[in-house]
mmCIF file of the C-alpha atoms, coordinates in Angstrom:
data_MODEL
# 
_entry.id   MODEL 
# 
loop_
_atom_site.group_PDB 
_atom_site.id 
_atom_site.type_symbol 
_atom_site.label_atom_id 
_atom_site.label_alt_id 
_atom_site.label_comp_id 
_atom_site.label_asym_id 
_atom_site.label_entity_id 
_atom_site.label_seq_id 
_atom_site.pdbx_PDB_ins_code 
_atom_site.Cartn_x 
_atom_site.Cartn_y 
_atom_site.Cartn_z 
_atom_site.occupancy 
_atom_site.B_iso_or_equiv 
_atom_site.pdbx_formal_charge 
_atom_site.auth_seq_id 
_atom_site.auth_comp_id 
_atom_site.auth_asym_id 
_atom_site.auth_atom_id 
_atom_site.pdbx_PDB_model_num 
ATOM 1   C CA . MET A 1 1   ? 15.777  -4.877  -28.102 1.00 0.00 ? 1   MET A CA 1 
ATOM 2   C CA . GLN A 1 2   ? 18.382  -5.435  -25.375 1.00 0.00 ? 2   GLN A CA 1 
ATOM 3   C CA . VAL A 1 3   ? 16.810  -5.422  -21.892 1.00 0.00 ? 3   VAL A CA 1 
ATOM 4   C CA . ASN A 1 4   ? 18.989  -5.398  -18.788 1.00 0.00 ? 4   ASN A CA 1 
ATOM 5   C CA . LEU A 1 5   ? 18.495  -4.654  -15.138 1.00 0.00 ? 5   LEU A CA 1 
ATOM 6   C CA . ARG A 1 6   ? 21.239  -2.512  -13.715 1.00 0.00 ? 6   ARG A CA 1 
ATOM 7   C CA . LYS A 1 7   ? 21.669  -1.664  -10.091 1.00 0.00 ? 7   LYS A CA 1 
ATOM 8   C CA . MET A 1 8   ? 19.964  1.591   -9.172  1.00 0.00 ? 8   MET A CA 1 
ATOM 9   C CA . LEU A 1 9   ? 22.426  4.409   -8.480  1.00 0.00 ? 9   LEU A CA 1 
ATOM 10  C CA . SER A 1 10  ? 21.966  7.736   -6.721  1.00 0.00 ? 10  SER A CA 1 
ATOM 11  C CA . SER A 1 11  ? 22.362  9.360   -10.134 1.00 0.00 ? 11  SER A CA 1 
ATOM 12  C CA . ASP A 1 12  ? 19.077  7.661   -11.167 1.00 0.00 ? 12  ASP A CA 1 
ATOM 13  C CA . LEU A 1 13  ? 16.991  9.310   -8.459  1.00 0.00 ? 13  LEU A CA 1 
ATOM 14  C CA . GLU A 1 14  ? 15.753  12.254  -10.541 1.00 0.00 ? 14  GLU A CA 1 
ATOM 15  C CA . ASP A 1 15  ? 14.410  9.853   -13.189 1.00 0.00 ? 15  ASP A CA 1 
ATOM 16  C CA . VAL A 1 16  ? 12.940  7.533   -10.558 1.00 0.00 ? 16  VAL A CA 1 
ATOM 17  C CA . MET A 1 17  ? 11.187  10.482  -8.923  1.00 0.00 ? 17  MET A CA 1 
ATOM 18  C CA . ARG A 1 18  ? 9.884   11.773  -12.265 1.00 0.00 ? 18  ARG A CA 1 
ATOM 19  C CA . TRP A 1 19  ? 8.583   8.339   -13.283 1.00 0.00 ? 19  TRP A CA 1 
ATOM 20  C CA . ARG A 1 20  ? 7.025   7.604   -9.892  1.00 0.00 ? 20  ARG A CA 1 
ATOM 21  C CA . MET A 1 21  ? 5.056   10.856  -9.864  1.00 0.00 ? 21  MET A CA 1 
ATOM 22  C CA . LYS A 1 22  ? 3.600   10.418  -13.354 1.00 0.00 ? 22  LYS A CA 1 
ATOM 23  C CA . PRO A 1 23  ? -0.180  9.922   -13.136 1.00 0.00 ? 23  PRO A CA 1 
ATOM 24  C CA . SER A 1 24  ? 0.113   6.951   -15.534 1.00 0.00 ? 24  SER A CA 1 
ATOM 25  C CA . VAL A 1 25  ? 2.354   5.225   -12.947 1.00 0.00 ? 25  VAL A CA 1 
ATOM 26  C CA . THR A 1 26  ? 0.903   6.513   -9.684  1.00 0.00 ? 26  THR A CA 1 
ATOM 27  C CA . LYS A 1 27  ? -2.604  5.471   -10.726 1.00 0.00 ? 27  LYS A CA 1 
ATOM 28  C CA . TYR A 1 28  ? -1.644  1.833   -10.104 1.00 0.00 ? 28  TYR A CA 1 
ATOM 29  C CA . MET A 1 29  ? 0.329   2.348   -6.879  1.00 0.00 ? 29  MET A CA 1 
ATOM 30  C CA . ASN A 1 30  ? -1.003  2.245   -3.330  1.00 0.00 ? 30  ASN A CA 1 
ATOM 31  C CA . THR A 1 31  ? 0.101   5.821   -2.707  1.00 0.00 ? 31  THR A CA 1 
ATOM 32  C CA . ASP A 1 32  ? 0.179   9.138   -4.520  1.00 0.00 ? 32  ASP A CA 1 
ATOM 33  C CA . PRO A 1 33  ? 3.470   10.583  -3.328  1.00 0.00 ? 33  PRO A CA 1 
ATOM 34  C CA . VAL A 1 34  ? 4.751   14.088  -3.686  1.00 0.00 ? 34  VAL A CA 1 
ATOM 35  C CA . LEU A 1 35  ? 8.454   13.355  -3.865  1.00 0.00 ? 35  LEU A CA 1 
ATOM 36  C CA . THR A 1 36  ? 11.442  15.616  -3.435  1.00 0.00 ? 36  THR A CA 1 
ATOM 37  C CA . ILE A 1 37  ? 15.027  14.917  -4.383  1.00 0.00 ? 37  ILE A CA 1 
ATOM 38  C CA . GLU A 1 38  ? 16.009  15.247  -0.705  1.00 0.00 ? 38  GLU A CA 1 
ATOM 39  C CA . GLY A 1 39  ? 13.426  12.631  0.220   1.00 0.00 ? 39  GLY A CA 1 
ATOM 40  C CA . GLN A 1 40  ? 14.613  10.397  -2.603  1.00 0.00 ? 40  GLN A CA 1 
ATOM 41  C CA . LYS A 1 41  ? 18.193  10.624  -1.338  1.00 0.00 ? 41  LYS A CA 1 
ATOM 42  C CA . LYS A 1 42  ? 17.098  9.627   2.188   1.00 0.00 ? 42  LYS A CA 1 
ATOM 43  C CA . TRP A 1 43  ? 15.086  6.711   0.779   1.00 0.00 ? 43  TRP A CA 1 
ATOM 44  C CA . PHE A 1 44  ? 18.048  5.600   -1.322  1.00 0.00 ? 44  PHE A CA 1 
ATOM 45  C CA . GLN A 1 45  ? 20.406  5.690   1.689   1.00 0.00 ? 45  GLN A CA 1 
ATOM 46  C CA . LYS A 1 46  ? 17.981  3.444   3.576   1.00 0.00 ? 46  LYS A CA 1 
ATOM 47  C CA . ILE A 1 47  ? 17.659  0.877   0.799   1.00 0.00 ? 47  ILE A CA 1 
ATOM 48  C CA . GLU A 1 48  ? 21.372  0.765   -0.085  1.00 0.00 ? 48  GLU A CA 1 
ATOM 49  C CA . SER A 1 49  ? 22.198  -1.180  3.069   1.00 0.00 ? 49  SER A CA 1 
ATOM 50  C CA . ASN A 1 50  ? 18.859  -2.925  3.504   1.00 0.00 ? 50  ASN A CA 1 
ATOM 51  C CA . GLU A 1 51  ? 19.113  -6.645  2.814   1.00 0.00 ? 51  GLU A CA 1 
ATOM 52  C CA . THR A 1 52  ? 15.334  -7.046  2.531   1.00 0.00 ? 52  THR A CA 1 
ATOM 53  C CA . CYS A 1 53  ? 15.148  -5.230  -0.796  1.00 0.00 ? 53  CYS A CA 1 
ATOM 54  C CA . LYS A 1 54  ? 16.942  -4.851  -4.116  1.00 0.00 ? 54  LYS A CA 1 
ATOM 55  C CA . TYR A 1 55  ? 16.269  -2.225  -6.775  1.00 0.00 ? 55  TYR A CA 1 
ATOM 56  C CA . TRP A 1 56  ? 17.245  -2.046  -10.430 1.00 0.00 ? 56  TRP A CA 1 
ATOM 57  C CA . ILE A 1 57  ? 16.731  0.327   -13.304 1.00 0.00 ? 57  ILE A CA 1 
ATOM 58  C CA . ILE A 1 58  ? 15.052  -1.310  -16.283 1.00 0.00 ? 58  ILE A CA 1 
ATOM 59  C CA . ASP A 1 59  ? 17.434  -0.498  -19.112 1.00 0.00 ? 59  ASP A CA 1 
ATOM 60  C CA . VAL A 1 60  ? 16.488  -0.938  -22.773 1.00 0.00 ? 60  VAL A CA 1 
ATOM 61  C CA . ASP A 1 61  ? 19.216  -0.439  -25.352 1.00 0.00 ? 61  ASP A CA 1 
ATOM 62  C CA . GLY A 1 62  ? 21.169  1.709   -22.887 1.00 0.00 ? 62  GLY A CA 1 
ATOM 63  C CA . LYS A 1 63  ? 18.230  3.890   -21.808 1.00 0.00 ? 63  LYS A CA 1 
ATOM 64  C CA . GLY A 1 64  ? 16.665  3.745   -18.343 1.00 0.00 ? 64  GLY A CA 1 
ATOM 65  C CA . ILE A 1 65  ? 12.913  3.350   -18.695 1.00 0.00 ? 65  ILE A CA 1 
ATOM 66  C CA . GLY A 1 66  ? 11.633  2.213   -15.294 1.00 0.00 ? 66  GLY A CA 1 
ATOM 67  C CA . VAL A 1 67  ? 12.190  0.439   -12.004 1.00 0.00 ? 67  VAL A CA 1 
ATOM 68  C CA . LEU A 1 68  ? 12.112  -3.153  -10.757 1.00 0.00 ? 68  LEU A CA 1 
ATOM 69  C CA . GLY A 1 69  ? 12.321  -3.850  -7.056  1.00 0.00 ? 69  GLY A CA 1 
ATOM 70  C CA . ILE A 1 70  ? 12.265  -6.972  -4.951  1.00 0.00 ? 70  ILE A CA 1 
ATOM 71  C CA . VAL A 1 71  ? 10.947  -6.042  -1.520  1.00 0.00 ? 71  VAL A CA 1 
ATOM 72  C CA . ASP A 1 72  ? 10.111  -7.709  1.774   1.00 0.00 ? 72  ASP A CA 1 
ATOM 73  C CA . ILE A 1 73  ? 12.757  -10.381 1.222   1.00 0.00 ? 73  ILE A CA 1 
ATOM 74  C CA . ASP A 1 74  ? 12.160  -12.897 4.003   1.00 0.00 ? 74  ASP A CA 1 
ATOM 75  C CA . ASN A 1 75  ? 14.924  -15.507 4.041   1.00 0.00 ? 75  ASN A CA 1 
ATOM 76  C CA . LYS A 1 76  ? 13.404  -17.408 6.973   1.00 0.00 ? 76  LYS A CA 1 
ATOM 77  C CA . ASN A 1 77  ? 10.121  -18.022 5.144   1.00 0.00 ? 77  ASN A CA 1 
ATOM 78  C CA . ARG A 1 78  ? 11.883  -17.895 1.746   1.00 0.00 ? 78  ARG A CA 1 
ATOM 79  C CA . ARG A 1 79  ? 9.563   -15.388 0.089   1.00 0.00 ? 79  ARG A CA 1 
ATOM 80  C CA . CYS A 1 80  ? 9.522   -11.888 -1.341  1.00 0.00 ? 80  CYS A CA 1 
ATOM 81  C CA . SER A 1 81  ? 7.300   -9.440  -3.123  1.00 0.00 ? 81  SER A CA 1 
ATOM 82  C CA . TRP A 1 82  ? 8.107   -7.203  -6.049  1.00 0.00 ? 82  TRP A CA 1 
ATOM 83  C CA . ILE A 1 83  ? 7.201   -3.911  -7.641  1.00 0.00 ? 83  ILE A CA 1 
ATOM 84  C CA . TRP A 1 84  ? 7.840   -2.567  -11.107 1.00 0.00 ? 84  TRP A CA 1 
ATOM 85  C CA . TYR A 1 85  ? 6.863   0.185   -13.435 1.00 0.00 ? 85  TYR A CA 1 
ATOM 86  C CA . ILE A 1 86  ? 7.799   1.440   -16.848 1.00 0.00 ? 86  ILE A CA 1 
ATOM 87  C CA . GLY A 1 87  ? 7.967   5.206   -16.584 1.00 0.00 ? 87  GLY A CA 1 
ATOM 88  C CA . GLU A 1 88  ? 8.707   5.899   -20.235 1.00 0.00 ? 88  GLU A CA 1 
ATOM 89  C CA . GLU A 1 89  ? 5.376   5.461   -22.011 1.00 0.00 ? 89  GLU A CA 1 
ATOM 90  C CA . ASP A 1 90  ? 6.937   4.702   -25.427 1.00 0.00 ? 90  ASP A CA 1 
ATOM 91  C CA . TYR A 1 91  ? 8.226   1.397   -24.024 1.00 0.00 ? 91  TYR A CA 1 
ATOM 92  C CA . ARG A 1 92  ? 4.897   0.094   -22.738 1.00 0.00 ? 92  ARG A CA 1 
ATOM 93  C CA . GLY A 1 93  ? 3.094   -2.657  -24.613 1.00 0.00 ? 93  GLY A CA 1 
ATOM 94  C CA . LYS A 1 94  ? 6.289   -4.089  -26.126 1.00 0.00 ? 94  LYS A CA 1 
ATOM 95  C CA . GLY A 1 95  ? 6.521   -7.283  -24.062 1.00 0.00 ? 95  GLY A CA 1 
ATOM 96  C CA . ILE A 1 96  ? 9.135   -5.909  -21.664 1.00 0.00 ? 96  ILE A CA 1 
ATOM 97  C CA . ALA A 1 97  ? 7.003   -6.610  -18.570 1.00 0.00 ? 97  ALA A CA 1 
ATOM 98  C CA . LYS A 1 98  ? 6.499   -10.277 -19.483 1.00 0.00 ? 98  LYS A CA 1 
ATOM 99  C CA . ARG A 1 99  ? 10.185  -10.723 -20.249 1.00 0.00 ? 99  ARG A CA 1 
ATOM 100 C CA . ILE A 1 100 ? 11.186  -9.155  -16.936 1.00 0.00 ? 100 ILE A CA 1 
ATOM 101 C CA . GLN A 1 101 ? 8.657   -11.169 -14.960 1.00 0.00 ? 101 GLN A CA 1 
ATOM 102 C CA . LEU A 1 102 ? 9.789   -14.529 -16.363 1.00 0.00 ? 102 LEU A CA 1 
ATOM 103 C CA . ASN A 1 103 ? 13.439  -13.657 -15.742 1.00 0.00 ? 103 ASN A CA 1 
ATOM 104 C CA . LEU A 1 104 ? 12.534  -12.487 -12.254 1.00 0.00 ? 104 LEU A CA 1 
ATOM 105 C CA . TYR A 1 105 ? 11.175  -15.964 -11.514 1.00 0.00 ? 105 TYR A CA 1 
ATOM 106 C CA . ASP A 1 106 ? 14.548  -17.439 -12.482 1.00 0.00 ? 106 ASP A CA 1 
ATOM 107 C CA . TYR A 1 107 ? 16.372  -14.892 -10.318 1.00 0.00 ? 107 TYR A CA 1 
ATOM 108 C CA . VAL A 1 108 ? 14.158  -15.309 -7.242  1.00 0.00 ? 108 VAL A CA 1 
ATOM 109 C CA . PHE A 1 109 ? 13.954  -19.107 -7.373  1.00 0.00 ? 109 PHE A CA 1 
ATOM 110 C CA . ASP A 1 110 ? 17.373  -20.071 -8.796  1.00 0.00 ? 110 ASP A CA 1 
ATOM 111 C CA . ILE A 1 111 ? 19.691  -17.315 -7.546  1.00 0.00 ? 111 ILE A CA 1 
ATOM 112 C CA . LEU A 1 112 ? 18.080  -16.169 -4.289  1.00 0.00 ? 112 LEU A CA 1 
ATOM 113 C CA . LYS A 1 113 ? 16.741  -19.701 -3.598  1.00 0.00 ? 113 LYS A CA 1 
ATOM 114 C CA . LEU A 1 114 ? 13.418  -18.387 -2.344  1.00 0.00 ? 114 LEU A CA 1 
ATOM 115 C CA . ASN A 1 115 ? 10.209  -20.417 -2.514  1.00 0.00 ? 115 ASN A CA 1 
ATOM 116 C CA . ARG A 1 116 ? 7.482   -17.842 -3.155  1.00 0.00 ? 116 ARG A CA 1 
ATOM 117 C CA . LEU A 1 117 ? 7.081   -14.608 -5.092  1.00 0.00 ? 117 LEU A CA 1 
ATOM 118 C CA . TYR A 1 118 ? 3.940   -12.535 -4.642  1.00 0.00 ? 118 TYR A CA 1 
ATOM 119 C CA . SER A 1 119 ? 2.356   -9.183  -5.470  1.00 0.00 ? 119 SER A CA 1 
ATOM 120 C CA . HIS A 1 120 ? -0.492  -6.989  -4.342  1.00 0.00 ? 120 HIS A CA 1 
ATOM 121 C CA . ILE A 1 121 ? -2.301  -5.384  -7.293  1.00 0.00 ? 121 ILE A CA 1 
ATOM 122 C CA . LEU A 1 122 ? -5.124  -2.865  -7.134  1.00 0.00 ? 122 LEU A CA 1 
ATOM 123 C CA . SER A 1 123 ? -8.140  -4.812  -8.368  1.00 0.00 ? 123 SER A CA 1 
ATOM 124 C CA . PHE A 1 124 ? -9.097  -2.316  -11.071 1.00 0.00 ? 124 PHE A CA 1 
ATOM 125 C CA . ASN A 1 125 ? -5.745  -2.958  -12.799 1.00 0.00 ? 125 ASN A CA 1 
ATOM 126 C CA . GLU A 1 126 ? -7.221  -5.704  -14.965 1.00 0.00 ? 126 GLU A CA 1 
ATOM 127 C CA . HIS A 1 127 ? -4.562  -5.293  -17.656 1.00 0.00 ? 127 HIS A CA 1 
ATOM 128 C CA . GLU A 1 128 ? -1.728  -6.176  -15.292 1.00 0.00 ? 128 GLU A CA 1 
ATOM 129 C CA . ILE A 1 129 ? -3.685  -8.981  -13.663 1.00 0.00 ? 129 ILE A CA 1 
ATOM 130 C CA . SER A 1 130 ? -4.895  -10.625 -16.888 1.00 0.00 ? 130 SER A CA 1 
ATOM 131 C CA . ASN A 1 131 ? -2.458  -9.603  -19.605 1.00 0.00 ? 131 ASN A CA 1 
ATOM 132 C CA . VAL A 1 132 ? 0.755   -9.745  -17.633 1.00 0.00 ? 132 VAL A CA 1 
ATOM 133 C CA . HIS A 1 133 ? 0.599   -11.790 -14.431 1.00 0.00 ? 133 HIS A CA 1 
ATOM 134 C CA . LEU A 1 134 ? -1.838  -14.545 -15.379 1.00 0.00 ? 134 LEU A CA 1 
ATOM 135 C CA . LYS A 1 135 ? -0.095  -14.995 -18.738 1.00 0.00 ? 135 LYS A CA 1 
ATOM 136 C CA . CYS A 1 136 ? 3.174   -15.453 -16.849 1.00 0.00 ? 136 CYS A CA 1 
ATOM 137 C CA . GLY A 1 137 ? 1.841   -18.221 -14.610 1.00 0.00 ? 137 GLY A CA 1 
ATOM 138 C CA . TYR A 1 138 ? 0.940   -16.127 -11.585 1.00 0.00 ? 138 TYR A CA 1 
ATOM 139 C CA . GLU A 1 139 ? -2.191  -17.250 -9.782  1.00 0.00 ? 139 GLU A CA 1 
ATOM 140 C CA . VAL A 1 140 ? -4.820  -15.224 -7.959  1.00 0.00 ? 140 VAL A CA 1 
ATOM 141 C CA . GLU A 1 141 ? -4.519  -16.222 -4.303  1.00 0.00 ? 141 GLU A CA 1 
ATOM 142 C CA . GLY A 1 142 ? -7.125  -13.931 -2.822  1.00 0.00 ? 142 GLY A CA 1 
ATOM 143 C CA . LYS A 1 143 ? -8.535  -10.463 -2.475  1.00 0.00 ? 143 LYS A CA 1 
ATOM 144 C CA . MET A 1 144 ? -8.268  -7.972  0.353   1.00 0.00 ? 144 MET A CA 1 
ATOM 145 C CA . LYS A 1 145 ? -11.476 -5.942  0.460   1.00 0.00 ? 145 LYS A CA 1 
ATOM 146 C CA . GLU A 1 146 ? -11.166 -2.166  0.785   1.00 0.00 ? 146 GLU A CA 1 
ATOM 147 C CA . HIS A 1 147 ? -7.495  -2.552  1.675   1.00 0.00 ? 147 HIS A CA 1 
ATOM 148 C CA . VAL A 1 148 ? -6.145  0.738   0.288   1.00 0.00 ? 148 VAL A CA 1 
ATOM 149 C CA . TYR A 1 149 ? -7.624  4.200   0.786   1.00 0.00 ? 149 TYR A CA 1 
ATOM 150 C CA . LYS A 1 150 ? -6.744  6.356   -2.200  1.00 0.00 ? 150 LYS A CA 1 
ATOM 151 C CA . ASN A 1 151 ? -8.278  9.428   -3.781  1.00 0.00 ? 151 ASN A CA 1 
ATOM 152 C CA . GLY A 1 152 ? -11.216 9.396   -1.390  1.00 0.00 ? 152 GLY A CA 1 
ATOM 153 C CA . GLU A 1 153 ? -12.219 5.767   -1.861  1.00 0.00 ? 153 GLU A CA 1 
ATOM 154 C CA . TYR A 1 154 ? -11.375 2.328   -0.548  1.00 0.00 ? 154 TYR A CA 1 
ATOM 155 C CA . LEU A 1 155 ? -9.895  -0.024  -3.117  1.00 0.00 ? 155 LEU A CA 1 
ATOM 156 C CA . ASP A 1 156 ? -9.673  -3.802  -3.179  1.00 0.00 ? 156 ASP A CA 1 
ATOM 157 C CA . VAL A 1 157 ? -6.298  -5.458  -3.633  1.00 0.00 ? 157 VAL A CA 1 
ATOM 158 C CA . VAL A 1 158 ? -5.743  -8.756  -5.444  1.00 0.00 ? 158 VAL A CA 1 
ATOM 159 C CA . ILE A 1 159 ? -3.040  -11.034 -4.045  1.00 0.00 ? 159 ILE A CA 1 
ATOM 160 C CA . MET A 1 160 ? -1.173  -12.969 -6.732  1.00 0.00 ? 160 MET A CA 1 
ATOM 161 C CA . GLY A 1 161 ? 1.812   -15.246 -6.553  1.00 0.00 ? 161 GLY A CA 1 
ATOM 162 C CA . ILE A 1 162 ? 3.809   -18.218 -7.728  1.00 0.00 ? 162 ILE A CA 1 
ATOM 163 C CA . THR A 1 163 ? 5.971   -20.784 -5.956  1.00 0.00 ? 163 THR A CA 1 
ATOM 164 C CA . ALA A 1 164 ? 9.250   -22.307 -7.045  1.00 0.00 ? 164 ALA A CA 1 
ATOM 165 C CA . ASN A 1 165 ? 7.562   -25.669 -7.672  1.00 0.00 ? 165 ASN A CA 1 
ATOM 166 C CA . GLN A 1 166 ? 4.823   -24.079 -9.783  1.00 0.00 ? 166 GLN A CA 1 
ATOM 167 C CA . TRP A 1 167 ? 7.463   -22.257 -11.837 1.00 0.00 ? 167 TRP A CA 1 
ATOM 168 C CA . ARG A 1 168 ? 9.495   -25.419 -12.427 1.00 0.00 ? 168 ARG A CA 1 
ATOM 169 C CA . LYS A 1 169 ? 6.375   -27.193 -13.716 1.00 0.00 ? 169 LYS A CA 1 
ATOM 170 C CA . ILE A 1 170 ? 5.303   -24.484 -16.174 1.00 0.00 ? 170 ILE A CA 1 
ATOM 171 C CA . LYS A 1 171 ? 8.667   -23.004 -17.182 1.00 0.00 ? 171 LYS A CA 1 
ATOM 172 C CA . PRO A 1 172 ? 9.121   -25.304 -20.226 1.00 0.00 ? 172 PRO A CA 1 
ATOM 173 C CA . GLN A 1 173 ? 6.059   -23.762 -21.904 1.00 0.00 ? 173 GLN A CA 1 
ATOM 174 C CA . TYR A 1 174 ? 7.654   -20.293 -21.955 1.00 0.00 ? 174 TYR A CA 1 
ATOM 175 C CA . LYS A 1 175 ? 10.187  -19.027 -24.457 1.00 0.00 ? 175 LYS A CA 1 
ATOM 176 C CA . TYR A 1 176 ? 11.857  -15.785 -23.412 1.00 0.00 ? 176 TYR A CA 1 
ATOM 177 C CA . ASP A 1 177 ? 15.071  -13.893 -23.950 1.00 0.00 ? 177 ASP A CA 1 
ATOM 178 C CA . LYS A 1 178 ? 17.329  -13.647 -20.941 1.00 0.00 ? 178 LYS A CA 1 
ATOM 179 C CA . VAL A 1 179 ? 17.690  -10.418 -18.999 1.00 0.00 ? 179 VAL A CA 1 
ATOM 180 C CA . SER A 1 180 ? 20.822  -9.778  -16.978 1.00 0.00 ? 180 SER A CA 1 
ATOM 181 C CA . PHE A 1 181 ? 20.574  -8.707  -13.338 1.00 0.00 ? 181 PHE A CA 1 
ATOM 182 C CA . GLU A 1 182 ? 23.499  -6.507  -12.304 1.00 0.00 ? 182 GLU A CA 1 
# 
């Protein structure tokens, strides 16, 4: 399975919108958007020239299956956050998330020269916390109580992250195929 990350193009927006509005994706996001193609085009124009974010399409064997984004890039404090989702259900559970996450560490720490990568995960998303992030060396850094209001209830958010030094120490224990970042 060949996994690559190619730069998101305006021609990807219909797929991005379709994936993002799927209940199986939206369930784990802070918001439940009702997207339009016009709104997607405006969003894309904003991010194209924004140096605090980068977005890619997760491409497997030539087929776009989801989105990876680095957001809140802060060069002064040398940190960023990231988001991702696999919108095509047939590709879930195949190790793609782990492979992308480990390659993302290399990209953030070696290419962008940042010091910290972090995420905010809804606390009920135990699979992502335990079976993806913790297995990839991420650490739980804290919890924000009732931080997101969604579907009529307040939800806790788990803060997870890794630093460049932590990654350098644990990297030798991981074996993973490289993913190219366009």
